[in-house]
Each structure stands twice: as structure tokens, then as C-alpha cells.
C-alpha positions in Angstrom: -6.7 -7.1 14.1 -5.1 -3.8 13.3 -3.6 -5.3 10.1 -4.3 -4.3 6.5 -2.9 -6.0 3.4 -1.9 -4.5 0.0 -0.5 -5.9 -3.2 1.8 -3.5 -5.1 3.2 -4.2 -8.5 6.3 -2.9 -10.2 5.8 -0.6 -13.2 7.2 -1.6 -16.6 10.5 0.3 -15.9 10.9 -1.3 -12.5 11.4 2.2 -10.9 8.4 2.4 -8.6 5.3 0.5 -7.3 1.7 1.0 -8.1 -1.0 -0.3 -5.8 -2.8 -3.2 -7.5 -5.3 -4.0 -4.8 -5.8 -3.1 -1.1 -9.5 -3.7 -0.2 -9.0 -3.5 3.6 -6.6 -0.5 3.3 -7.9 2.0 0.8 -5.3 4.6 2.1 -2.6 2.4 0.5 -3.1 4.3 -2.8 -0.8 6.9 -1.2 2.0 4.3 -1.6 1.8 4.4 -5.4 4.7 6.1 -7.1 7.3 5.6 -4.3 10.6 5.0 -6.1 12.5 1.8 -5.4 15.6 2.5 -3.4 17.5 1.3 -0.4 15.6 3.6 1.9 12.1 2.9 0.6 10.7 1.1 3.6 9.0 -2.2 2.9 9.4 -1.5 -0.8 13.1 -2.3 -0.6 12.0 -6.0 -0.8 12.0 -5.5 -4.6 15.7 -4.7 -4.6 16.8 -7.3 -2.1 14.4 -10.1 -3.2 13.9 -11.1 0.4 11.4 -10.6 3.2 11.6 -7.1 4.8 10.3 -6.4 8.3 9.9 -2.8 9.4 8.9 -3.1 13.0 8.1 0.5 13.7 11.6 1.6 14.7 12.0 5.0 13.0 15.8 4.6 13.1 15.7 1.9 10.6 17.5 3.1 7.4 14.8 1.6 5.1 12.1 3.6 6.8 13.3 7.0 5.6 11.5 7.4 2.3 8.1 6.0 3.4 8.1 7.5 6.9 5.9 10.5 6.0 3.5 8.6 3.9 3.1 5.9 6.6 2.6 8.6 9.3 -0.1 10.3 7.3 -1.9 7.0 7.0 -1.3 5.8 10.6 1.0 3.0 9.6 3.4 2.1 12.3 5.0 -1.0 10.9 5.0 -3.3 7.8 6.0 -6.8 6.8 6.7 -7.5 3.2 7.4 -10.4 0.9 8.5 -10.0 -2.7 6.4 -11.5 -5.5 8.9 -13.4 -7.7 8.1 -14.9 -11.1 9.3 -18.4 -12.1 12.0 -16.6 -14.1 13.3 -15.0 -10.9 12.0 -11.5 -11.9 10.5 -9.5 -9.1 6.9 -8.6 -10.0 5.8 -6.7 -6.9 5.3 -7.2 -3.2 2.7 -8.4 -0.7 2.7 -6.2 2.4 0.9 -6.3 5.7 0.5 -2.8 7.3 0.1 -2.5 11.0 -1.4 0.3 13.1 0.9 -0.5 16.0 4.7 -1.4 16.1 5.4 -5.1 16.1 7.4 -8.0 14.8 5.9 -10.9 12.9 5.5 -14.5 14.3 6.9 -17.3 12.2 3.3 -18.1 11.1 2.9 -14.5 9.8 6.0 -14.8 7.7 4.9 -18.2 6.3 1.5 -16.6 5.4 3.3 -13.8 3.6 5.4 -16.3 1.7 2.4 -18.4 0.6 0.5 -15.3 -0.4 3.3 -14.0 -2.6 3.6 -17.5 -4.2 -0.1 -17.5 -5.1 0.2 -14.0 -6.4 3.0 -14.9 -8.7 1.0 -17.8 -10.2 -2.0 -15.5 -10.7 0.0 -12.7 -12.3 1.9 -15.0 -14.6 -1.3 -16.7 -15.7 -2.9 -13.3 -16.4 0.2 -12.1 -18.3 0.1 -15.3 -20.4 -3.6 -14.8 -21.1 -2.9 -11.2 -22.2 0.0 -12.3 -24.5 -2.2 -15.0 -26.1 -5.0 -12.5 -26.7 -2.5 -10.0 -28.2 -1.0 -12.7 -30.4 -4.4 -13.7 -31.6 -5.5 -10.1 -32.4 -2.4 -8.1 -33.4 0.4 -8.3 -35.9 3.6 -9.1 -33.9 5.7 -7.1 -36.4 3.9 -3.8 -36.7 1.6 -3.9 -33.6 -1.3 -3.2 -35.9 -4.6 -5.2 -35.6 -4.4 -8.3 -37.7 -7.0 -9.7 -40.2 -9.0 -11.4 -37.4 -9.3 -8.3 -35.2 -10.0 -6.1 -38.3 -12.8 -8.3 -39.4 -14.4 -8.1 -36.0 -14.1 -4.3 -35.9 -15.5 -4.1 -39.4 -18.6 -6.0 -38.4 -19.1 -3.8 -35.4 -18.6 -0.6 -37.4 -21.0 -1.8 -40.2 -23.7 -2.6 -37.6 -23.2 0.8 -35.9 -23.3 2.6 -39.2 -26.5 0.8 -40.2 -28.1 2.1 -37.1 -26.8 5.6 -37.2 -26.7 6.2 -41.0 -23.0 7.0 -40.9 -20.5 6.1 -43.6 -17.8 3.4 -43.3 -14.9 3.7 -45.7 -12.3 1.0 -46.4 -9.0 1.7 -48.1 -6.8 -1.2 -49.2 -3.1 -0.5 -49.6 -0.8 -2.9 -51.4 3.0 -2.2 -51.7 4.6 -2.4 -55.1 8.0 -4.1 -55.4 8.1 -5.2 -51.8 9.2 -8.7 -52.9 12.3 -7.1 -54.5 13.3 -5.6 -51.1 13.1 -9.0 -49.5 14.9 -10.7 -52.3 17.8 -8.2 -52.6 18.3 -7.0 -49.1 16.8 -9.9 -47.0 13.8 -10.4 -44.8 15.3 -8.4 -41.9 15.2 -5.2 -44.0 11.8 -6.2 -45.4 10.5 -6.3 -41.8 11.9 -2.9 -41.1 10.2 -1.5 -44.2 6.8 -2.9 -43.1 7.2 -1.3 -39.7 8.0 2.1 -41.2 5.2 1.8 -43.7 2.7 1.1 -40.9 4.0 4.1 -39.0 3.6 6.4 -42.0 0.1 5.2 -42.7 -0.9 5.9 -39.1 0.4 9.5 -39.5 -2.0 10.1 -42.3 -5.2 9.1 -40.6 -7.1 10.2 -37.5 -6.5 8.6 -34.1 -10.0 7.1 -34.2 -9.4 5.4 -37.6 -8.3 1.8 -37.7 -5.1 0.7 -39.6 -4.6 -3.0 -39.9 -2.1 -5.4 -41.6 -3.9 -8.1 -43.4 -0.7 -10.0 -44.1 2.4 -9.7 -46.2 2.6 -6.2 -47.7 -1.2 -5.7 -47.5 -2.6 -3.0 -45.2 -6.1 -1.6 -44.8 -7.5 1.6 -43.3 -11.1 1.8 -42.0 -12.5 5.3 -41.5 -15.9 6.2 -40.0 -18.0 9.2 -38.9 -16.8 11.3 -41.9 -18.4 14.7 -42.2 -17.1 15.2 -45.8 -16.5 12.4 -48.2 -14.2 14.7 -50.2 -11.8 14.3 -47.3 -11.0 10.8 -48.5 -9.1 12.0 -51.6 -6.7 14.0 -49.6 -6.1 11.2 -47.1 -5.4 8.7 -50.0 -3.1 11.3 -51.6 -1.2 11.9 -48.4 -0.6 8.1 -48.0 0.7 7.8 -51.5 3.0 10.8 -51.0 4.3 9.4 -47.7 5.1 6.1 -49.5 7.1 7.9 -52.2 9.5 9.4 -49.6 12.7 7.4 -49.2 12.8 4.7 -46.5 16.1 4.5 -44.5 16.8 0.9 -43.6 20.0 1.1 -41.6 22.7 1.5 -44.2 20.3 1.1 -47.1 17.8 3.5 -48.7 14.9 2.3 -50.7 12.0 4.0 -52.5 
């Protein structure tokens, strides 16, 4: 009774928390965005990597940053356990918020510990699933859709175009003399060239268009919902002109 639970996850930079879930405490969304510091209340668990108990004593140094937010949401105390990955990296925190000041019993602390352990398993599994999906659908070098994802998108666009009567345009792009770059400068510089090529192609098309890497030095652009087919010539010419500009690959320059 008088307890609510929230799970807060660190952002990518590790600078602040965002509320991931708090079904019994919707007001917890106010905790999002609080920066991680030594005076950030229960959130300091991310810095210490240990359980943190704020029992409601307003004199506690770690209560300073969160004091106003907690007062606005009728939080008088909080108990927190960091969520730690198998690598030792802190992923977030599990926190119990109390409407009245109080200290946890040993059973409460054990419950928090077990909850954070289960959270770490779930988060790491979700992260692994996301990584596997990304690796199956995107080119790891350029971050562009790969052949598999492009094929799926193409089928979707063709089906949509058949229903709506719109056009779907495919442009295949193959780089000349790319093998010479790999052979003379090495694959490291060849990879840099492919990354820069992908960036330049993206600059030449609309945000809604799809640029994919089919493999090697082969790229493809898929455009849809075109109001004027004559627009295609200027897009193709822009891509060619962008490719003729020099590529700076660290200390090397190639054309």
C-alpha cells in the first residue's frame, strides 16, 4: 500500500533517465529528463551502482535535485536498485516511490534486487533481438537498407502503386574503378569511400525515397509518388555530379 513502481532507463549518452514504464504511477513521467548527478535523489544509483534509499529526510544530499519534482507528485521517499547488464554497464533503475517517509525491510531490498535482475535479462534480450533484426535488414557499413530489406520494400511499393496508380522508379548505381581504390589504397579506404558515396546519394533524393546498398559497390534508389517524371533526369544528373567531386579519404584524395 502507498507504493508505486517505476522503471527508468538511461539515455544513449548516459546523462539522464527516461521513464520506460510506470503503470501504477503515471505521474512518474515527470522524472524523465532529470540529469544524473550526485544530488539526483534515487537516480544517483546509476552513478554509484548500488542500492539507494531516500527515506524522506529532506536533509539528505541526494534529495536536492528531485525534491521539487517529488513534492509536486506527492512522493515522500524512494528506494532504488540499479539495473546492471552482464557487462557491468548500468542500464537504468527500478524504483519504488512511497507516499509516506519510510525505510525498507530486508524483504523489500531483496525484491528490488530480484526485479532489477529480471529487468537486465529482459533489456539485454530485447537489445539482442534489435541487433539481430538490424543486422538482417541493414548494411553494417553504410547503415542503408540491404538487399533483403530493399526487396521487401519494393514488393510493398509495387503493391501500393498498383492500387493507387502511382509510379515507382528504380535507379541502379554502380561505381566505376572502385576495385582500383581497394587494390591500391586498401579495404579500409574502400570502406570509407562507400560510406561517403552513400551519404552523397542520400543528399540527392527526398527523405521519403529509399536508398539501399545491394552489395559491393552497387547501390539502388527507389522513388515513388512522383508528380513529374521529368524530375528523374535532374536527380540522376545530381547524383552523377556528386560522384565526380573529389572524395577525401584521410590523407588520400580520389575521384
